C-alpha positions as a Markdown table, in Angstrom:
| # | Residue | x | y | z |
|---|---|---|---|---|
| 1 | Unk | 0.0 | -0.1 | -0.1 |
| 2 | Unk | 2.9 | 2.3 | 0.8 |
| 3 | Unk | 4.4 | 1.7 | -2.7 |
| 4 | Unk | 1.1 | 2.3 | -4.4 |
| 5 | Unk | 0.3 | 5.4 | -2.4 |
| 6 | Unk | 3.8 | 6.8 | -3.2 |
| 7 | Unk | 3.5 | 6.2 | -7.0 |
| 8 | Unk | 0.2 | 8.0 | -6.9 |
| 9 | Unk | 1.5 | 11.0 | -5.1 |
| 10 | Unk | 4.4 | 11.1 | -7.4 |
| 11 | Unk | 1.9 | 11.2 | -10.4 |
| 12 | Unk | 0.1 | 14.2 | -8.7 |
| 13 | Unk | -2.9 | 12.6 | -6.9 |
| 14 | Unk | -4.1 | 14.8 | -4.1 |
| 15 | Unk | -3.8 | 12.2 | -1.3 |
| 16 | Unk | -5.5 | 9.3 | 0.5 |
| 17 | Unk | -9.1 | 8.8 | 1.1 |
| 18 | Unk | -10.1 | 6.5 | 4.1 |
| 19 | Unk | -13.5 | 5.4 | 5.4 |
| 20 | Unk | -14.1 | 4.5 | 9.3 |
| 21 | Unk | -17.9 | 4.8 | 8.9 |
| 22 | Unk | -19.1 | 1.2 | 8.9 |
| 23 | Unk | -22.6 | 2.0 | 7.5 |
| 24 | Unk | -21.1 | 2.3 | 4.0 |
| 25 | Unk | -21.2 | -1.2 | 2.4 |
| 26 | Unk | -19.6 | -3.0 | -0.3 |
| 27 | Unk | -21.9 | -4.0 | -3.4 |
| 28 | Unk | -21.2 | -6.8 | -5.8 |
| 29 | Unk | -21.5 | -10.5 | -5.5 |
| 30 | Unk | -18.3 | -11.5 | -3.7 |
| 31 | Unk | -18.3 | -9.3 | -0.7 |
| 32 | Unk | -22.0 | -8.1 | -0.6 |
| 33 | Unk | -22.9 | -5.8 | 2.4 |
| 34 | Unk | -19.3 | -6.1 | 3.8 |
| 35 | Unk | -17.8 | -2.8 | 5.3 |
| 36 | Unk | -15.3 | -0.9 | 3.4 |
| 37 | Unk | -11.7 | -2.3 | 3.6 |
| 38 | Unk | -10.3 | 0.8 | 5.5 |
| 39 | Unk | -12.9 | 0.3 | 8.6 |
| 40 | Unk | -10.7 | -2.6 | 9.5 |
| 41 | Unk | -7.4 | -0.8 | 9.3 |
| 42 | Unk | -5.5 | -0.2 | 12.7 |
| 43 | Unk | -4.1 | 3.4 | 13.3 |
| 44 | Unk | -0.5 | 2.2 | 13.0 |
| 45 | Unk | -1.1 | 1.3 | 9.4 |
| 46 | Unk | -2.8 | 4.7 | 8.9 |
| 47 | Unk | 0.0 | 6.4 | 10.5 |
| 48 | Unk | 2.6 | 4.9 | 8.0 |
| 49 | Unk | 0.4 | 6.0 | 5.2 |
| 50 | Unk | 0.1 | 9.4 | 6.5 |
| 51 | Unk | 3.8 | 9.8 | 7.0 |
| 52 | Unk | 3.9 | 9.7 | 3.2 |
| 53 | Unk | 1.2 | 12.4 | 2.6 |
| 54 | Unk | 3.1 | 14.5 | 5.3 |
| 55 | Unk | 6.2 | 14.2 | 3.2 |
| 56 | Unk | 4.7 | 15.2 | 0.0 |
| 57 | Unk | 2.4 | 17.8 | 1.5 |
| 58 | Unk | -0.6 | 16.1 | 0.6 |
| 59 | Unk | -4.1 | 15.3 | 2.1 |
| 60 | Unk | -5.9 | 12.8 | 4.0 |
| 61 | Unk | -9.5 | 12.7 | 3.6 |
| 62 | Unk | -11.7 | 10.7 | 5.9 |
| 63 | Unk | -15.0 | 10.0 | 7.6 |
| 64 | Unk | -15.0 | 9.2 | 11.2 |
| 65 | Unk | -17.0 | 6.2 | 12.7 |
| 66 | Unk | -20.1 | 8.0 | 13.9 |
| 67 | Unk | -20.8 | 5.3 | 16.3 |
| 68 | Unk | -17.6 | 6.1 | 18.1 |
| 69 | Unk | -17.3 | 10.1 | 18.3 |
| 70 | Unk | -14.0 | 9.8 | 20.1 |
| 71 | Unk | -12.3 | 8.5 | 17.3 |
| 72 | Unk | -12.0 | 12.0 | 15.9 |
| 73 | Unk | -9.1 | 12.5 | 18.3 |
| 74 | Unk | -7.1 | 10.0 | 16.3 |
| 75 | Unk | -7.4 | 12.2 | 13.3 |
| 76 | Unk | -6.6 | 15.3 | 15.5 |
| 77 | Unk | -3.5 | 13.5 | 16.7 |
| 78 | Unk | -2.3 | 12.8 | 13.0 |
| 79 | Unk | -2.7 | 16.4 | 11.8 |
| 80 | Unk | -0.8 | 17.9 | 14.5 |
| 81 | Unk | 2.8 | 19.1 | 13.5 |
| 82 | Unk | 4.5 | 19.0 | 16.8 |
| 83 | Unk | 8.1 | 18.2 | 15.9 |
| 84 | Unk | 6.9 | 17.3 | 12.4 |
| 85 | Unk | 5.3 | 18.7 | 9.4 |
| 86 | Unk | 1.5 | 19.2 | 9.9 |
| 87 | Unk | -0.7 | 16.8 | 7.9 |
| 88 | Unk | -3.5 | 18.4 | 5.7 |
| 89 | Unk | -6.5 | 16.6 | 6.9 |
| 90 | Unk | -10.2 | 16.9 | 5.9 |
| 91 | Unk | -13.2 | 15.1 | 7.4 |
| 92 | Unk | -16.9 | 14.6 | 6.6 |
| 93 | Unk | -18.7 | 16.5 | 7.7 |
| 94 | Unk | -19.6 | 19.6 | 9.6 |
| 95 | Unk | -23.5 | 19.5 | 9.7 |
| 96 | Unk | -26.3 | 20.7 | 11.8 |
| 97 | Unk | -28.0 | 17.6 | 12.5 |
| 98 | Unk | -31.8 | 17.4 | 13.5 |
| 99 | Unk | -31.0 | 14.3 | 15.4 |
| 100 | Unk | -28.0 | 15.2 | 17.2 |
| 101 | Unk | -27.5 | 19.1 | 17.7 |
| 102 | Unk | -24.1 | 18.5 | 19.6 |
| 103 | Unk | -22.4 | 17.5 | 16.4 |
| 104 | Unk | -22.0 | 20.9 | 15.0 |
| 105 | Unk | -20.6 | 22.7 | 18.0 |
| 106 | Unk | -18.2 | 19.6 | 18.7 |
| 107 | Unk | -17.0 | 19.8 | 15.2 |
| 108 | Unk | -16.3 | 23.5 | 15.4 |
| 109 | Unk | -14.4 | 22.9 | 18.8 |
| 110 | Unk | -12.3 | 20.0 | 17.1 |
| 111 | Unk | -11.3 | 22.2 | 14.0 |
| 112 | Unk | -10.4 | 25.1 | 16.3 |
| 113 | Unk | -8.2 | 23.0 | 18.6 |
| 114 | Unk | -6.6 | 21.2 | 15.6 |
| 115 | Unk | -5.5 | 24.4 | 13.9 |
| 116 | Unk | -4.6 | 26.1 | 17.2 |
| 117 | Unk | -2.3 | 23.4 | 18.3 |
| 118 | Unk | -0.4 | 23.4 | 14.9 |
| 119 | Unk | -2.4 | 21.2 | 12.6 |
| 120 | Unk | -3.9 | 21.8 | 9.1 |
| 121 | Unk | -7.4 | 20.7 | 9.4 |
| 122 | Unk | -10.6 | 21.4 | 7.5 |
| 123 | Unk | -14.2 | 20.0 | 8.0 |
| 124 | Unk | -16.1 | 19.6 | 4.8 |
| 125 | Unk | -19.4 | 21.5 | 4.8 |
| 126 | Unk | -22.5 | 21.3 | 2.6 |
| 127 | Unk | -24.0 | 24.6 | 2.3 |
| 128 | Unk | -27.5 | 23.7 | 1.8 |
| 129 | Unk | -30.2 | 21.4 | 3.6 |
| 130 | Unk | -29.2 | 17.9 | 3.8 |
| 131 | Unk | -32.2 | 16.3 | 2.1 |
| 132 | Unk | -32.1 | 12.6 | 1.0 |
| 133 | Unk | -34.5 | 10.4 | -0.9 |
| 134 | Unk | -35.1 | 6.6 | -0.5 |
| 135 | Unk | -36.8 | 3.9 | -2.4 |
| 136 | Unk | -38.5 | 1.7 | 0.1 |
| 137 | Unk | -35.8 | 0.8 | 2.5 |
| 138 | Unk | -33.0 | 1.4 | 0.1 |
| 139 | Unk | -31.0 | 4.2 | 1.8 |
| 140 | Unk | -27.9 | 4.1 | 3.9 |
| 141 | Unk | -29.7 | 5.8 | 6.9 |
| 142 | Unk | -31.0 | 2.5 | 8.1 |
| 143 | Unk | -27.4 | 1.0 | 8.5 |
| 144 | Unk | -27.2 | 3.2 | 11.6 |
| 145 | Unk | -29.0 | 0.6 | 13.7 |
| 146 | Unk | -29.1 | -3.2 | 13.9 |
| 147 | Unk | -32.6 | -3.8 | 12.7 |
| 148 | Unk | -32.2 | -1.5 | 9.8 |
| 149 | Unk | -28.8 | -3.2 | 8.8 |
| 150 | Unk | -30.3 | -6.7 | 9.0 |
| 151 | Unk | -32.9 | -5.8 | 6.4 |
| 152 | Unk | -30.5 | -4.1 | 4.2 |
| 153 | Unk | -28.0 | -7.0 | 4.4 |
| 154 | Unk | -30.8 | -9.1 | 2.5 |
| 155 | Unk | -30.6 | -8.6 | -1.2 |
| 156 | Unk | -33.5 | -10.8 | -2.3 |
| 157 | Unk | -36.8 | -8.6 | -2.0 |
| 158 | Unk | -39.1 | -11.8 | -1.2 |
| 159 | Unk | -36.6 | -12.8 | 1.5 |
| 160 | Unk | -36.3 | -9.3 | 3.0 |
| 161 | Unk | -40.2 | -8.9 | 3.0 |
| 162 | Unk | -40.3 | -12.1 | 5.1 |
| 163 | Unk | -38.1 | -10.6 | 7.7 |
| 164 | Unk | -40.1 | -7.2 | 7.7 |
| 165 | Unk | -43.4 | -9.2 | 8.5 |
| 166 | Unk | -41.8 | -11.0 | 11.2 |
| 167 | Unk | -43.2 | -9.7 | 14.7 |
| 168 | Unk | -39.9 | -10.3 | 16.6 |
| 169 | Unk | -38.1 | -8.3 | 13.9 |
| 170 | Unk | -40.5 | -5.5 | 14.2 |
| 171 | Unk | -40.2 | -5.4 | 18.0 |
| 172 | Unk | -36.4 | -4.8 | 17.4 |
| 173 | Unk | -37.0 | -2.0 | 14.8 |
| 174 | Unk | -39.4 | -0.3 | 17.3 |
| 175 | Unk | -36.8 | -0.5 | 19.9 |
| 176 | Unk | -34.1 | 1.0 | 17.8 |
| 177 | Unk | -36.6 | 3.5 | 16.4 |
| 178 | Unk | -37.5 | 5.1 | 19.8 |
| 179 | Unk | -33.7 | 5.3 | 21.0 |
| 180 | Unk | -32.9 | 8.9 | 21.1 |
| 181 | Unk | -29.5 | 9.0 | 22.7 |
| 182 | Unk | -27.5 | 6.5 | 20.6 |
| 183 | Unk | -25.2 | 8.0 | 17.8 |
| 184 | Unk | -27.1 | 8.6 | 14.5 |
| 185 | Unk | -27.4 | 10.9 | 11.8 |
| 186 | Unk | -31.0 | 10.3 | 10.8 |
| 187 | Unk | -33.4 | 11.7 | 13.4 |
| 188 | Unk | -35.6 | 8.6 | 13.5 |
| 189 | Unk | -38.9 | 10.4 | 12.9 |
| 190 | Unk | -41.3 | 9.2 | 10.2 |
| 191 | Unk | -43.2 | 12.2 | 11.0 |
| 192 | Unk | -40.5 | 14.1 | 9.3 |
| 193 | Unk | -40.6 | 12.0 | 6.2 |
| 194 | Unk | -42.9 | 12.8 | 3.2 |
| 195 | Unk | -44.1 | 10.2 | 0.7 |
| 196 | Unk | -43.2 | 11.5 | -2.8 |
| 197 | Unk | -44.5 | 8.5 | -4.9 |
| 198 | Unk | -46.3 | 5.2 | -4.5 |
| 199 | Unk | -48.8 | 3.1 | -6.5 |
| 200 | Unk | -51.3 | 4.1 | -3.8 |
| 201 | Unk | -51.6 | 8.0 | -4.8 |
| 202 | Unk | -53.8 | 8.6 | -1.7 |
| 203 | Unk | -50.7 | 8.7 | 0.5 |
| 204 | Unk | -48.6 | 10.9 | -1.8 |
| 205 | Unk | -47.6 | 14.2 | -0.1 |
| 206 | Unk | -48.4 | 12.9 | 3.5 |
| 207 | Unk | -45.9 | 11.9 | 6.1 |
| 208 | Unk | -45.7 | 8.3 | 7.5 |
| 209 | Unk | -46.9 | 9.4 | 11.2 |
| 210 | Unk | -50.0 | 11.0 | 9.7 |
| 211 | Unk | -51.0 | 8.0 | 7.8 |
| 212 | Unk | -50.3 | 5.6 | 10.6 |
| 213 | Unk | -52.4 | 7.7 | 13.0 |
| 214 | Unk | -55.1 | 7.4 | 10.5 |
| 215 | Unk | -54.9 | 3.6 | 10.7 |
| 216 | Unk | -54.3 | 3.4 | 14.3 |
| 217 | Unk | -51.1 | 1.7 | 14.1 |
| 218 | Unk | -47.4 | 2.2 | 15.2 |
| 219 | Unk | -45.5 | 4.3 | 12.7 |
| 220 | Unk | -42.9 | 1.7 | 12.3 |
| 221 | Unk | -45.4 | -1.0 | 11.5 |
| 222 | Unk | -47.1 | 1.3 | 9.2 |
| 223 | Unk | -43.8 | 2.2 | 7.2 |
| 224 | Unk | -42.8 | -1.8 | 7.0 |
| 225 | Unk | -46.2 | -2.5 | 5.8 |
| 226 | Unk | -45.8 | 0.0 | 3.0 |
| 227 | Unk | -42.3 | -1.4 | 2.1 |
| 228 | Unk | -43.7 | -4.9 | 2.1 |
| 229 | Unk | -46.5 | -3.9 | -0.3 |
| 230 | Unk | -44.9 | -1.6 | -2.6 |
| 231 | Unk | -41.1 | -2.1 | -2.3 |
| 232 | Unk | -38.9 | 0.2 | -4.0 |
| 233 | Unk | -42.0 | 2.0 | -5.7 |
| 234 | Unk | -42.4 | 3.8 | -2.4 |
| 235 | Unk | -40.3 | 6.8 | -2.8 |
| 236 | Unk | -40.0 | 9.4 | 0.2 |
| 237 | Unk | -37.7 | 12.0 | 1.4 |
| 238 | Unk | -36.5 | 13.7 | 4.6 |
| 239 | Unk | -34.1 | 16.4 | 5.7 |
| 240 | Unk | -31.6 | 15.3 | 8.1 |
| 241 | Unk | -29.7 | 18.5 | 8.8 |
| 242 | Unk | -28.6 | 21.9 | 7.8 |
| 243 | Unk | -32.3 | 22.8 | 8.1 |
| 244 | Unk | -31.8 | 26.2 | 10.0 |
| 245 | Unk | -30.7 | 28.9 | 7.7 |
| 246 | Unk | -29.6 | 31.2 | 10.4 |
| 247 | Unk | -27.3 | 28.5 | 11.7 |
| 248 | Unk | -26.0 | 27.5 | 8.2 |
| 249 | Unk | -25.3 | 31.2 | 7.4 |
| 250 | Unk | -22.8 | 31.2 | 10.4 |
| 251 | Unk | -21.3 | 27.9 | 9.6 |
| 252 | Unk | -20.2 | 28.9 | 6.0 |
| 253 | Unk | -18.1 | 31.6 | 7.5 |
| 254 | Unk | -15.9 | 29.1 | 9.7 |
| 255 | Unk | -12.5 | 29.4 | 8.2 |
| 256 | Unk | -11.9 | 25.7 | 9.3 |
| 257 | Unk | -14.4 | 24.4 | 6.7 |
| 258 | Unk | -14.3 | 23.7 | 3.0 |
| 259 | Unk | -17.6 | 24.5 | 1.2 |
| 260 | Unk | -17.9 | 21.2 | -0.4 |
| 261 | Unk | -19.2 | 17.6 | 0.4 |
| 262 | Unk | -21.7 | 16.6 | -2.1 |
| 263 | Unk | -21.7 | 12.8 | -2.0 |
| 264 | Unk | -24.3 | 12.8 | -4.7 |
| 265 | Unk | -22.0 | 10.9 | -7.1 |
| 266 | Unk | -22.0 | 7.8 | -4.5 |
| 267 | Unk | -25.9 | 7.9 | -3.9 |
| 268 | Unk | -27.3 | 8.7 | -7.3 |
| 269 | Unk | -30.9 | 8.0 | -6.5 |
| 270 | Unk | -30.7 | 9.4 | -2.9 |
| 271 | Unk | -29.3 | 13.0 | -3.1 |
| 272 | Unk | -28.5 | 15.6 | -5.7 |
| 273 | Unk | -26.2 | 18.3 | -4.6 |
| 274 | Unk | -24.4 | 19.0 | -8.0 |
| 275 | Unk | -25.0 | 22.6 | -8.0 |
| 276 | Unk | -24.1 | 23.2 | -4.3 |
| 277 | Unk | -21.7 | 26.2 | -5.3 |
| 278 | Unk | -24.6 | 28.1 | -6.8 |
| 279 | Unk | -26.7 | 27.1 | -3.6 |
| 280 | Unk | -24.0 | 28.8 | -1.6 |
| 281 | Unk | -23.8 | 31.8 | -3.7 |
| 282 | Unk | -27.7 | 32.0 | -3.3 |
| 283 | Unk | -27.3 | 31.7 | 0.6 |
| 284 | Unk | -24.8 | 34.5 | 0.4 |
| 285 | Unk | -26.8 | 36.7 | -1.9 |
| 286 | Unk | -30.1 | 36.4 | 0.1 |
| 287 | Unk | -28.1 | 37.6 | 3.1 |
| 288 | Unk | -27.3 | 40.7 | 1.1 |
| 289 | Unk | -30.9 | 41.2 | -0.1 |
| 290 | Unk | -32.0 | 41.1 | 3.6 |
| 291 | Unk | -29.5 | 43.5 | 4.8 |
| 292 | Unk | -27.4 | 41.1 | 6.9 |
| 293 | Unk | -24.6 | 40.1 | 4.5 |
| 294 | Unk | -22.6 | 36.9 | 6.0 |
| 295 | Unk | -19.6 | 37.7 | 3.5 |
| 296 | Unk | -18.9 | 39.7 | 0.3 |
| 297 | Unk | -19.8 | 37.9 | -3.0 |
| 298 | Unk | -16.3 | 38.1 | -4.1 |
| 299 | Unk | -15.2 | 36.4 | -0.8 |
| 300 | Unk | -18.0 | 33.8 | -1.5 |
| 301 | Unk | -16.6 | 32.9 | -5.0 |
| 302 | Unk | -13.0 | 32.7 | -3.6 |
| 303 | Unk | -14.3 | 30.3 | -0.9 |
| 304 | Unk | -15.5 | 28.0 | -3.8 |
| 305 | Unk | -12.4 | 28.4 | -6.0 |
| 306 | Unk | -8.9 | 29.7 | -5.1 |
| 307 | Unk | -9.1 | 29.0 | -1.4 |
| 308 | Unk | -9.9 | 25.3 | -2.0 |
| 309 | Unk | -7.5 | 24.9 | -4.9 |
| 310 | Unk | -4.8 | 26.7 | -2.8 |
| 311 | Unk | -5.3 | 24.3 | 0.4 |
| 312 | Unk | -5.3 | 21.2 | -2.0 |
| 313 | Unk | -2.2 | 22.3 | -3.8 |
| 314 | Unk | -3.7 | 22.5 | -7.3 |
| 315 | Unk | -3.1 | 25.2 | -9.7 |
| 316 | Unk | -6.5 | 26.4 | -10.3 |
| 317 | Unk | -9.2 | 28.8 | -8.9 |
| 318 | Unk | -7.6 | 31.9 | -9.9 |
| 319 | Unk | -7.9 | 34.4 | -13.0 |
| 320 | Unk | -4.4 | 35.5 | -13.8 |
| 321 | Unk | -2.7 | 36.4 | -17.0 |
| 322 | Unk | -1.2 | 33.4 | -18.5 |
| 323 | Unk | -3.1 | 30.9 | -16.6 |
| 324 | Unk | -5.1 | 28.0 | -18.1 |
| 325 | Unk | -8.6 | 29.5 | -19.0 |
| 326 | Unk | -11.2 | 27.6 | -16.8 |
| 327 | Unk | -13.9 | 30.4 | -16.2 |
| 328 | Unk | -17.6 | 30.1 | -15.5 |
| 329 | Unk | -20.0 | 33.1 | -16.1 |
| 330 | Unk | -23.1 | 33.4 | -14.1 |
| 331 | Unk | -26.2 | 35.6 | -14.2 |
| 332 | Unk | -27.1 | 36.4 | -10.6 |
| 333 | Unk | -30.7 | 36.6 | -11.6 |
| 334 | Unk | -30.8 | 32.7 | -12.0 |
| 335 | Unk | -30.1 | 32.3 | -8.4 |
| 336 | Unk | -33.9 | 33.4 | -7.5 |
| 337 | Unk | -35.1 | 30.0 | -8.7 |
| 338 | Unk | -35.5 | 26.8 | -6.7 |
| 339 | Unk | -31.9 | 25.6 | -6.8 |
| 340 | Unk | -33.0 | 22.4 | -4.6 |
| 341 | Unk | -35.4 | 20.9 | -7.2 |
| 342 | Unk | -34.3 | 17.7 | -8.8 |
| 343 | Unk | -34.8 | 15.9 | -12.0 |
| 344 | Unk | -34.1 | 12.4 | -13.3 |
| 345 | Unk | -31.4 | 12.1 | -16.2 |
| 346 | Unk | -29.7 | 9.3 | -18.0 |
| 347 | Unk | -26.3 | 8.1 | -16.5 |
| 348 | Unk | -24.4 | 7.8 | -19.6 |
| 349 | Unk | -22.7 | 4.5 | -20.4 |
| 350 | Unk | -24.1 | 2.9 | -17.2 |
| 351 | Unk | -27.7 | 2.1 | -18.3 |
| 352 | Unk | -29.0 | 4.0 | -15.3 |
| 353 | Unk | -30.9 | 7.0 | -14.3 |
| 354 | Unk | -29.9 | 9.5 | -11.6 |
| 355 | Unk | -31.1 | 12.4 | -9.9 |
| 356 | Unk | -29.5 | 15.8 | -11.3 |
| 357 | Unk | -30.0 | 19.5 | -10.7 |
| 358 | Unk | -31.0 | 21.8 | -13.7 |
| 359 | Unk | -30.6 | 25.6 | -13.2 |
| 360 | Unk | -31.6 | 27.1 | -16.4 |
| 361 | Unk | -30.6 | 30.9 | -17.0 |
| 362 | Unk | -28.0 | 30.9 | -14.3 |
| 363 | Unk | -24.8 | 29.3 | -15.8 |
| 364 | Unk | -24.3 | 31.4 | -19.0 |
| 365 | Unk | -21.0 | 30.7 | -20.3 |
| 366 | Unk | -18.2 | 28.2 | -19.2 |
| 367 | Unk | -14.6 | 28.0 | -20.7 |
| 368 | Unk | -12.6 | 24.7 | -20.0 |
| 369 | Unk | -8.9 | 25.0 | -20.9 |
| 370 | Unk | -9.8 | 28.0 | -23.1 |
| 371 | Unk | -12.4 | 26.2 | -25.1 |
| 372 | Unk | -16.1 | 27.1 | -24.9 |
| 373 | Unk | -17.9 | 24.2 | -23.0 |
| 374 | Unk | -21.3 | 26.2 | -22.4 |
| 375 | Unk | -22.4 | 29.3 | -24.5 |
| 376 | Unk | -25.7 | 31.4 | -23.8 |
| 377 | Unk | -26.7 | 28.6 | -21.3 |
| 378 | Unk | -26.4 | 25.8 | -23.6 |
| 379 | Unk | -23.7 | 23.0 | -23.7 |
| 380 | Unk | -21.6 | 23.0 | -26.8 |
| 381 | Unk | -22.3 | 19.9 | -29.0 |
| 382 | Unk | -18.7 | 18.8 | -28.9 |
| 383 | Unk | -18.4 | 18.8 | -25.1 |
| 384 | Unk | -17.5 | 15.5 | -23.9 |
| 385 | Unk | -16.7 | 14.2 | -27.3 |
| 386 | Unk | -13.9 | 16.2 | -28.3 |
| 387 | Unk | -10.4 | 16.1 | -26.7 |
| 388 | Unk | -8.7 | 19.3 | -25.2 |
| 389 | Unk | -11.4 | 20.5 | -22.8 |
| 390 | Unk | -9.8 | 19.2 | -19.6 |
| 391 | Unk | -6.8 | 17.4 | -18.4 |
| 392 | Unk | -5.4 | 16.0 | -15.2 |
| 393 | Unk | -4.5 | 18.5 | -12.8 |
| 394 | Unk | -1.3 | 17.5 | -10.9 |
| 395 | Unk | -1.2 | 18.4 | -7.2 |
| 396 | Unk | 2.2 | 19.9 | -6.0 |
| 397 | Unk | 2.8 | 21.0 | -9.7 |
| 398 | Unk | 4.4 | 24.6 | -10.1 |
| 399 | Unk | 2.3 | 27.3 | -11.8 |
């Protein structure tokens, strides 16, 4: 692993990404529903790899184990620069969770401590409400607790339905559902989950708690009954965090946070935050309109571009004479529309559909490596077909 990592760093890769969150599972046939390999790594292994990152001035990106909040101290220890070079470290994620309001202040404290004590630490921050969508039970949130994990471990729909109908299983699910003090991301409130689509159109637009009350049954039993009856045809959504605009505005000013963290590319039916830079600009723009600006628009643009490129060590994010011409031209009037709406589009070459964001009238022109990629709001026909638009940007390369 050291040899592979060093070769990658020499080729200009940004660094190393590890995952300690056990909820993310492996797909495929050989190791279905196993936790990712790095969840099994000991810290002495990770420290050896970090020593390479430190030597090259590159980045360790990670996700702590949410079931063990104290694990973040291991990342804190690694980033510190006492008698050695600080390690650039960025973690997922600073978020104002509905289900655990202590996460955000604790994250702020950890980031402040790390950088005050000589580290080089950044949280990743999504500058918009964290809204997730689900098809039946197919969403990572249920991996948080044992009963949900048991169901998601079963790939066959008929076999899973037999488990969901079992009364002993339902007792376990109800027990986990009402636990409010265990580590979690999901607020475990079906009253805060709205049905978007279902073969039974009478339930669309209502939350599970209302519908369960109408039938006089426990909301967990109602939800599981709906999953058994409709499977993945039952589509619903909930917002798990960043729901308070006033707090979100304060969070985006935190110098120890990078305005990033979409994760939509890994969860193509569960979330769509591809336009998160535009959502951030809208958040700042609205604060100006309301007479309480959180930062200048110029500062907001820099937070999305040059600030991140400089920290990652990539020659990008600035407009300077002689630079590669990577430029986007926006019409601020386009920010007035609903930027959180989602649509379905083909995922080319995969035979799949994924959730996407469409923001007509906002992005007017785009240049990639000096070539027009979008003009007057429309993609150029040769984009994605002709070479020369983009190239691999090597970390650590001189300007």
